[in-house]
C-alpha positions as a Markdown table, in Angstrom:
| # | Residue | x | y | z |
|---|---|---|---|---|
| 1 | Met | 161.0 | 134.9 | 33.7 |
| 2 | Lys | 160.0 | 132.8 | 30.7 |
| 3 | Glu | 160.6 | 129.2 | 29.7 |
| 4 | Ile | 162.5 | 129.0 | 26.4 |
| 5 | Tyr | 162.2 | 125.2 | 26.0 |
| 6 | Gln | 159.9 | 122.5 | 27.1 |
| 7 | Val | 160.6 | 120.4 | 30.2 |
| 8 | Thr | 162.4 | 117.2 | 29.4 |
| 9 | Gly | 163.7 | 114.3 | 31.3 |
| 10 | Gly | 164.3 | 110.5 | 31.5 |
| 11 | Ala | 165.7 | 107.7 | 33.7 |
| 12 | Tyr | 168.7 | 109.8 | 34.7 |
| 13 | Gly | 168.4 | 110.3 | 38.5 |
| 14 | Gly | 170.6 | 109.0 | 41.2 |
| 15 | Ile | 168.0 | 106.4 | 42.1 |
| 16 | Tyr | 169.2 | 104.4 | 39.0 |
| 17 | Val | 172.7 | 104.3 | 40.4 |
| 18 | Asp | 171.1 | 102.8 | 43.5 |
| 19 | Glu | 169.4 | 100.2 | 41.3 |
| 20 | Asn | 172.8 | 99.3 | 39.7 |
| 21 | Phe | 174.2 | 98.8 | 43.2 |
| 22 | Glu | 171.3 | 96.5 | 44.1 |
| 23 | Lys | 172.0 | 94.5 | 40.9 |
| 24 | Leu | 175.6 | 94.2 | 42.0 |
| 25 | Leu | 174.5 | 92.7 | 45.3 |
| 26 | Glu | 172.2 | 90.3 | 43.5 |
| 27 | Asn | 175.0 | 89.2 | 41.2 |
| 28 | Leu | 177.3 | 88.6 | 44.1 |
| 29 | Phe | 175.0 | 86.9 | 46.6 |
| 30 | Gly | 172.0 | 85.8 | 44.6 |
| 31 | Ile | 168.7 | 87.4 | 43.7 |
| 32 | Gly | 166.7 | 85.2 | 46.1 |
| 33 | Lys | 168.9 | 85.9 | 49.1 |
| 34 | Val | 169.0 | 89.6 | 48.6 |
| 35 | Lys | 165.2 | 89.8 | 48.1 |
| 36 | Glu | 164.6 | 87.7 | 51.2 |
| 37 | Tyr | 166.8 | 90.0 | 53.2 |
| 38 | Arg | 165.0 | 93.1 | 52.0 |
| 39 | Ile | 161.6 | 91.6 | 53.1 |
| 40 | Lys | 162.7 | 90.3 | 56.5 |
| 41 | Phe | 164.9 | 93.2 | 57.5 |
| 42 | Pro | 163.6 | 96.4 | 55.9 |
| 43 | Ala | 165.2 | 98.7 | 58.5 |
| 44 | Glu | 168.6 | 97.2 | 58.0 |
| 45 | Trp | 168.2 | 97.3 | 54.2 |
| 46 | Leu | 167.4 | 101.0 | 54.4 |
| 47 | Arg | 170.5 | 101.5 | 56.6 |
| 48 | Leu | 172.6 | 99.7 | 54.0 |
| 49 | Met | 171.2 | 101.8 | 51.1 |
| 50 | Asn | 171.6 | 105.0 | 53.1 |
| 51 | Asp | 175.3 | 104.2 | 53.6 |
| 52 | Phe | 175.7 | 103.7 | 49.9 |
| 53 | Glu | 173.9 | 106.9 | 49.3 |
| 54 | Arg | 176.4 | 108.8 | 51.4 |
| 55 | Lys | 179.4 | 107.0 | 49.9 |
| 56 | Lys | 178.3 | 107.5 | 46.2 |
| 57 | Arg | 178.5 | 111.3 | 46.7 |
| 58 | Gly | 182.1 | 111.1 | 47.8 |
| 59 | Ser | 185.3 | 111.4 | 45.6 |
| 60 | Arg | 187.2 | 108.3 | 46.8 |
| 61 | Ala | 186.6 | 106.4 | 43.6 |
| 62 | Leu | 187.5 | 109.4 | 41.4 |
| 63 | Asp | 190.7 | 109.6 | 43.4 |
| 64 | Gly | 191.5 | 106.0 | 42.7 |
| 65 | Lys | 190.6 | 104.8 | 46.3 |
| 66 | Ile | 188.4 | 102.0 | 47.6 |
| 67 | Thr | 184.8 | 102.7 | 48.7 |
| 68 | Arg | 183.7 | 100.8 | 51.7 |
| 69 | Ile | 180.0 | 100.0 | 52.2 |
| 70 | Asn | 179.1 | 98.8 | 55.7 |
| 71 | Leu | 177.2 | 95.5 | 55.6 |
| 72 | Pro | 174.8 | 95.0 | 58.6 |
| 73 | Arg | 175.4 | 91.9 | 60.7 |
| 74 | Lys | 172.2 | 90.2 | 59.7 |
| 75 | Phe | 173.1 | 90.7 | 56.1 |
| 76 | His | 176.3 | 88.8 | 56.7 |
| 77 | Gln | 174.6 | 86.1 | 58.7 |
| 78 | Met | 171.8 | 85.6 | 56.2 |
| 79 | Val | 173.3 | 86.4 | 52.7 |
| 80 | Phe | 177.0 | 86.3 | 52.9 |
| 81 | Glu | 178.9 | 83.0 | 52.5 |
| 82 | Pro | 182.2 | 83.6 | 54.3 |
| 83 | Ser | 184.6 | 81.6 | 52.0 |
| 84 | Ser | 186.2 | 84.0 | 49.6 |
| 85 | Ser | 186.4 | 81.2 | 47.0 |
| 86 | Asp | 182.6 | 81.1 | 47.0 |
| 87 | Leu | 182.6 | 84.7 | 45.6 |
| 88 | Ala | 185.0 | 83.8 | 42.8 |
| 89 | Thr | 182.4 | 82.5 | 40.4 |
| 90 | Pro | 180.0 | 85.5 | 40.6 |
| 91 | Leu | 182.8 | 88.0 | 40.7 |
| 92 | Ser | 184.5 | 86.6 | 37.7 |
| 93 | Lys | 181.4 | 87.0 | 35.6 |
| 94 | Ser | 181.2 | 90.8 | 35.8 |
| 95 | Tyr | 183.8 | 92.2 | 38.1 |
| 96 | Asn | 187.6 | 92.1 | 38.7 |
| 97 | Leu | 188.3 | 89.8 | 41.7 |
| 98 | His | 190.6 | 92.5 | 43.2 |
| 99 | Asp | 188.1 | 95.3 | 42.6 |
| 100 | Val | 185.3 | 93.8 | 44.8 |
| 101 | Glu | 186.2 | 92.3 | 48.1 |
| 102 | Ile | 184.7 | 91.6 | 51.5 |
| 103 | Asn | 186.7 | 93.0 | 54.4 |
| 104 | Asn | 186.5 | 91.6 | 57.9 |
| 105 | Asp | 183.0 | 90.2 | 57.2 |
| 106 | Glu | 181.8 | 93.7 | 57.7 |
| 107 | Phe | 182.6 | 95.9 | 54.6 |
| 108 | Leu | 181.9 | 95.5 | 50.9 |
| 109 | Cys | 184.9 | 97.1 | 49.3 |
| 110 | Leu | 184.4 | 98.5 | 45.8 |
| 111 | Gly | 187.3 | 99.5 | 43.7 |
| 112 | Pro | 187.3 | 102.6 | 41.5 |
| 113 | Lys | 186.4 | 100.6 | 38.3 |
| 114 | Thr | 183.5 | 98.8 | 39.9 |
| 115 | Met | 182.2 | 102.0 | 41.5 |
| 116 | Lys | 182.5 | 103.9 | 38.2 |
| 117 | Ser | 180.6 | 101.1 | 36.5 |
| 118 | Leu | 177.5 | 101.8 | 38.7 |
| 119 | Phe | 177.5 | 105.4 | 37.5 |
| 120 | Asp | 178.4 | 105.1 | 33.8 |
| 121 | Pro | 175.0 | 104.1 | 32.3 |
| 122 | Val | 173.2 | 106.9 | 34.1 |
| 123 | Ile | 175.8 | 109.6 | 33.5 |
| 124 | Asn | 176.2 | 108.6 | 29.8 |
| 125 | Gly | 172.4 | 108.9 | 29.4 |
| 126 | Ile | 172.5 | 112.4 | 31.0 |
| 127 | Ile | 175.3 | 113.5 | 28.7 |
| 128 | Arg | 173.6 | 112.2 | 25.6 |
| 129 | His | 170.3 | 114.0 | 26.6 |
| 130 | Met | 172.1 | 117.3 | 27.3 |
| 131 | Arg | 174.1 | 117.1 | 24.1 |
| 132 | Glu | 170.9 | 116.7 | 22.2 |
| 133 | Leu | 169.1 | 119.5 | 24.0 |
| 134 | Leu | 172.0 | 122.0 | 23.6 |
| 135 | Ser | 171.9 | 121.3 | 19.8 |
| 136 | Lys | 168.4 | 122.9 | 19.6 |
| 137 | Pro | 168.2 | 126.4 | 18.1 |
| 138 | Ala | 166.3 | 127.7 | 21.1 |
| 139 | Leu | 169.2 | 126.7 | 23.4 |
| 140 | Lys | 172.1 | 127.9 | 21.2 |
| 141 | Asp | 172.9 | 130.8 | 23.6 |
| 142 | Val | 173.0 | 128.7 | 26.8 |
| 143 | Ser | 176.3 | 129.5 | 28.5 |
| 144 | Cys | 175.8 | 128.5 | 32.1 |
| 145 | Leu | 174.6 | 125.3 | 33.7 |
| 146 | Phe | 173.0 | 124.8 | 37.1 |
| 147 | Met | 172.9 | 121.4 | 38.8 |
| 148 | Val | 170.3 | 120.8 | 41.5 |
| 149 | Gly | 168.9 | 117.7 | 43.3 |
| 150 | Gly | 170.6 | 115.0 | 45.3 |
| 151 | Phe | 172.5 | 113.6 | 42.3 |
| 152 | Ala | 174.0 | 117.0 | 41.6 |
| 153 | Glu | 176.3 | 116.4 | 44.7 |
| 154 | Ser | 177.9 | 113.4 | 42.9 |
| 155 | Val | 181.5 | 114.2 | 42.1 |
| 156 | Phe | 181.3 | 111.7 | 39.2 |
| 157 | Leu | 178.5 | 113.6 | 37.6 |
| 158 | Gln | 180.1 | 117.0 | 38.2 |
| 159 | Glu | 183.3 | 116.0 | 36.6 |
| 160 | Ala | 181.5 | 114.4 | 33.6 |
| 161 | Ile | 179.5 | 117.6 | 33.0 |
| 162 | Lys | 182.7 | 119.7 | 33.2 |
| 163 | Met | 184.6 | 117.5 | 30.8 |
| 164 | Glu | 181.8 | 117.3 | 28.2 |
| 165 | Phe | 180.7 | 120.9 | 28.1 |
| 166 | Arg | 183.7 | 123.0 | 29.1 |
| 167 | Ser | 184.2 | 124.2 | 25.6 |
| 168 | Arg | 180.5 | 125.2 | 25.2 |
| 169 | Cys | 179.7 | 126.9 | 28.5 |
| 170 | Arg | 181.6 | 129.7 | 30.2 |
| 171 | Val | 180.4 | 128.7 | 33.7 |
| 172 | Leu | 179.8 | 125.1 | 34.7 |
| 173 | Pro | 178.4 | 123.6 | 36.7 |
| 174 | Leu | 176.9 | 125.9 | 39.3 |
| 175 | Leu | 175.8 | 124.2 | 42.5 |
| 176 | Pro | 173.6 | 126.1 | 45.0 |
| 177 | Asn | 174.1 | 125.5 | 48.7 |
| 178 | Tyr | 172.2 | 122.4 | 49.7 |
| 179 | Ala | 171.7 | 121.3 | 46.1 |
| 180 | Ser | 169.8 | 118.2 | 47.3 |
| 181 | Ile | 166.9 | 120.3 | 48.6 |
| 182 | Ala | 167.0 | 123.1 | 46.0 |
| 183 | Val | 164.1 | 121.6 | 44.1 |
| 184 | Val | 161.9 | 121.6 | 47.1 |
| 185 | Gln | 163.0 | 125.1 | 48.0 |
| 186 | Gly | 162.2 | 126.3 | 44.5 |
| 187 | Ala | 158.8 | 124.8 | 44.6 |
| 188 | Leu | 158.0 | 126.6 | 47.9 |
| 189 | Met | 159.3 | 129.9 | 46.5 |
| 190 | Phe | 157.3 | 129.5 | 43.3 |
| 191 | Gly | 154.2 | 128.9 | 45.5 |
| 192 | Gln | 154.8 | 132.3 | 47.1 |
| 193 | Lys | 155.4 | 134.1 | 43.8 |
| 194 | Pro | 153.5 | 132.0 | 41.1 |
| 195 | Thr | 153.4 | 134.8 | 38.6 |
| 196 | Ile | 157.2 | 135.0 | 38.3 |
| 197 | Val | 157.1 | 132.6 | 35.3 |
| 198 | Thr | 155.1 | 134.5 | 32.7 |
| 199 | Ser | 155.1 | 131.8 | 30.0 |
| 200 | Arg | 155.8 | 128.1 | 29.5 |
| 201 | Val | 156.5 | 125.8 | 26.7 |
| 202 | Met | 154.2 | 122.8 | 26.5 |
| 203 | Ser | 156.0 | 119.5 | 26.9 |
| 204 | Thr | 153.0 | 117.5 | 25.6 |
| 205 | Thr | 149.8 | 117.8 | 23.6 |
| 206 | Tyr | 146.5 | 118.3 | 25.4 |
| 207 | Gly | 143.0 | 117.9 | 24.1 |
| 208 | Phe | 139.6 | 116.4 | 24.7 |
| 209 | Arg | 137.4 | 113.8 | 23.0 |
| 210 | Ile | 134.6 | 115.0 | 20.6 |
| 211 | Tyr | 132.4 | 113.8 | 17.8 |
| 212 | Arg | 132.5 | 115.4 | 14.3 |
| 213 | Glu | 130.4 | 114.8 | 11.2 |
| 214 | Phe | 131.8 | 111.8 | 9.4 |
| 215 | Asp | 133.9 | 112.6 | 6.3 |
| 216 | Pro | 134.8 | 109.4 | 4.4 |
| 217 | Thr | 137.9 | 111.1 | 3.0 |
| 218 | Lys | 139.3 | 111.9 | 6.4 |
| 219 | His | 137.9 | 109.5 | 9.0 |
| 220 | Asp | 138.3 | 105.9 | 9.9 |
| 221 | Pro | 135.1 | 104.0 | 8.8 |
| 222 | Lys | 135.3 | 101.9 | 11.9 |
| 223 | Lys | 134.6 | 104.9 | 14.0 |
| 224 | Ile | 131.3 | 105.9 | 12.4 |
| 225 | Ile | 128.2 | 106.2 | 14.6 |
| 226 | Ile | 124.7 | 107.5 | 13.9 |
| 227 | Ala | 123.3 | 110.1 | 16.3 |
| 228 | Glu | 119.9 | 111.7 | 15.6 |
| 229 | Gly | 120.1 | 110.4 | 12.0 |
| 230 | Ile | 123.5 | 112.0 | 11.3 |
| 231 | Ala | 126.7 | 110.0 | 10.6 |
| 232 | Leu | 129.4 | 111.1 | 13.1 |
| 233 | Cys | 133.0 | 110.1 | 13.7 |
| 234 | Lys | 133.7 | 109.2 | 17.3 |
| 235 | Glu | 136.8 | 109.6 | 19.5 |
| 236 | Ile | 138.2 | 112.6 | 17.7 |
| 237 | Phe | 141.2 | 114.2 | 19.6 |
| 238 | Asp | 140.3 | 117.9 | 19.6 |
| 239 | Val | 143.6 | 119.6 | 20.3 |
| 240 | Val | 143.6 | 122.4 | 23.0 |
| 241 | Val | 147.4 | 123.1 | 23.0 |
| 242 | Lys | 150.3 | 121.3 | 21.2 |
| 243 | Glu | 153.7 | 120.2 | 22.3 |
| 244 | Ser | 156.2 | 123.1 | 22.0 |
| 245 | Asp | 153.4 | 125.8 | 22.0 |
| 246 | Val | 154.2 | 128.8 | 24.1 |
| 247 | Val | 151.4 | 129.5 | 26.6 |
| 248 | Glu | 151.3 | 132.9 | 28.3 |
| 249 | Leu | 150.2 | 133.4 | 31.9 |
| 250 | Gly | 146.4 | 133.8 | 32.0 |
| 251 | Glu | 145.9 | 132.9 | 28.4 |
| 252 | Thr | 142.6 | 131.3 | 27.5 |
| 253 | Lys | 141.0 | 129.5 | 24.6 |
| 254 | Arg | 137.3 | 129.3 | 23.8 |
| 255 | Phe | 135.7 | 126.2 | 22.2 |
| 256 | Thr | 132.0 | 125.9 | 21.1 |
| 257 | Arg | 130.4 | 122.5 | 20.9 |
| 258 | Leu | 126.9 | 121.0 | 20.6 |
| 259 | Pro | 125.2 | 118.2 | 22.6 |
| 260 | Leu | 125.2 | 114.9 | 20.7 |
| 261 | Tyr | 121.6 | 114.0 | 21.4 |
| 262 | Asn | 118.4 | 116.2 | 21.5 |
| 263 | Asp | 117.4 | 115.0 | 25.0 |
| 264 | Gln | 120.9 | 115.1 | 26.4 |
| 265 | Thr | 121.0 | 116.6 | 29.9 |
| 266 | Glu | 124.8 | 116.9 | 30.3 |
| 267 | Val | 127.8 | 117.1 | 28.1 |
| 268 | Arg | 131.0 | 115.3 | 29.1 |
| 269 | Phe | 134.5 | 116.4 | 27.9 |
| 270 | Pro | 137.2 | 113.8 | 28.7 |
| 271 | Phe | 140.7 | 115.3 | 28.6 |
| 272 | Tyr | 143.7 | 113.4 | 27.2 |
| 273 | Thr | 147.4 | 113.9 | 26.6 |
| 274 | Ser | 149.4 | 112.8 | 23.5 |
| 275 | Thr | 153.1 | 112.5 | 22.7 |
| 276 | Asp | 152.2 | 113.1 | 19.1 |
| 277 | Pro | 151.3 | 116.8 | 18.3 |
| 278 | Asn | 149.6 | 115.6 | 15.1 |
| 279 | Val | 147.3 | 113.1 | 17.0 |
| 280 | Lys | 144.0 | 112.3 | 15.3 |
| 281 | Tyr | 142.0 | 110.0 | 17.6 |
| 282 | Thr | 141.9 | 109.5 | 21.4 |
| 283 | Thr | 142.6 | 105.8 | 20.7 |
| 284 | Asp | 145.9 | 106.4 | 19.0 |
| 285 | Ser | 148.9 | 104.7 | 20.5 |
| 286 | Ser | 150.4 | 108.1 | 21.5 |
| 287 | Val | 147.5 | 108.9 | 23.7 |
| 288 | Gly | 147.4 | 107.9 | 27.4 |
| 289 | Pro | 144.4 | 107.3 | 29.7 |
| 290 | Ser | 142.1 | 110.2 | 30.3 |
| 291 | Ile | 143.6 | 112.7 | 32.8 |
| 292 | Gly | 140.1 | 114.0 | 33.8 |
| 293 | Ala | 136.8 | 115.2 | 32.5 |
| 294 | Leu | 134.6 | 118.3 | 32.5 |
| 295 | Val | 130.9 | 117.7 | 32.8 |
| 296 | Val | 128.6 | 120.5 | 31.7 |
| 297 | Asp | 124.9 | 120.5 | 32.7 |
| 298 | Ser | 122.5 | 121.0 | 29.7 |
| 299 | His | 119.0 | 120.6 | 31.1 |
| 300 | Thr | 116.3 | 121.5 | 28.6 |
| 301 | Arg | 113.1 | 120.3 | 27.0 |
| 302 | His | 113.2 | 117.9 | 24.1 |
| 303 | Ile | 114.2 | 119.8 | 20.9 |
| 304 | Glu | 115.0 | 118.9 | 17.3 |
| 305 | Arg | 118.4 | 118.7 | 15.9 |
| 306 | Asn | 117.9 | 121.9 | 13.9 |
| 307 | Glu | 117.2 | 123.8 | 17.1 |
| 308 | Ser | 120.4 | 122.6 | 18.8 |
| 309 | Gln | 122.1 | 126.0 | 18.2 |
| 310 | His | 120.1 | 127.1 | 21.3 |
| 311 | Arg | 122.0 | 124.6 | 23.4 |
| 312 | Ile | 125.5 | 125.6 | 22.5 |
| 313 | Val | 128.2 | 124.6 | 25.0 |
| 314 | His | 131.0 | 127.0 | 25.5 |
| 315 | Leu | 134.2 | 125.4 | 26.9 |
| 316 | Leu | 136.8 | 127.8 | 28.3 |
| 317 | Arg | 140.3 | 126.4 | 28.7 |
| 318 | Gly | 142.8 | 128.5 | 30.6 |
| 319 | His | 146.4 | 128.4 | 31.7 |
| 320 | Gly | 146.8 | 129.8 | 35.2 |
| 321 | Asn | 149.9 | 130.7 | 37.2 |
| 322 | Lys | 150.1 | 127.2 | 38.8 |
| 323 | Ser | 148.1 | 124.9 | 36.6 |
| 324 | Asp | 145.6 | 124.5 | 33.7 |
| 325 | Trp | 141.9 | 124.9 | 34.4 |
| 326 | Ser | 138.6 | 124.5 | 32.5 |
| 327 | Arg | 135.0 | 125.6 | 32.9 |
């Protein structure tokens, strides 16, 4: 099995639908009250959100029916103001008065339009992202879509995928049994057979920080330093593997570097990632914090710079069946 395109993603999970529901509660009852309730009654808040989690996977809204969310008693006592006229102002700002109602001081009733509005921003983001991905040459032959994870069980999402890609894919979408735990199951199965994926496509650029002899035609003059009488450019991003590179299982790369100073007893190689495959320095805006470092012992007597070839450091960077490694 081989990856044919790099892993991608974004703010497209079902958790963002939950966030939209929380914002709805804040719009209705006030940010302060909802926040206070969450702090004072965390167990009840969790019960409220779990009820919404169950209801958001249903098809009532898609069938034009009302979705009822159970409001815990303490929520009613602390947050809800019983007069329906009190809800008129916040409701009129964002929601239809007949699409959001409180029933028997116990249920928050969400009409189809309001329920759909909680999903739309997230689903639209997923559709845009998938449309862009499927336009890539590497994915031109994709004819079947699988949906996994908890959000895959959302009827709203399933129907949106069907409507958008029915002319492109022969089979869509396929949902495994227990789609919500398929990701965990897959991780466990991969742990048992880690060599089943023989190559991967890098989703980001990896490299380490080094120093090179300063070249005024290439390097930033602000990064010049003098080491053992030689002008060097610091903070060079030495690329190990670039975004979109295909890396085979067990593939290794060998790098040869020299200590910076004659009396140096160890050589440190800090590793970084970059969202720009053409990155130049580890201080570029595309580079994040160091993800780790490899320290190589280099104990020796004091030697001159022209003898430094006897202290060559060999860095071996490998791509194993579960993760990258260095030595």
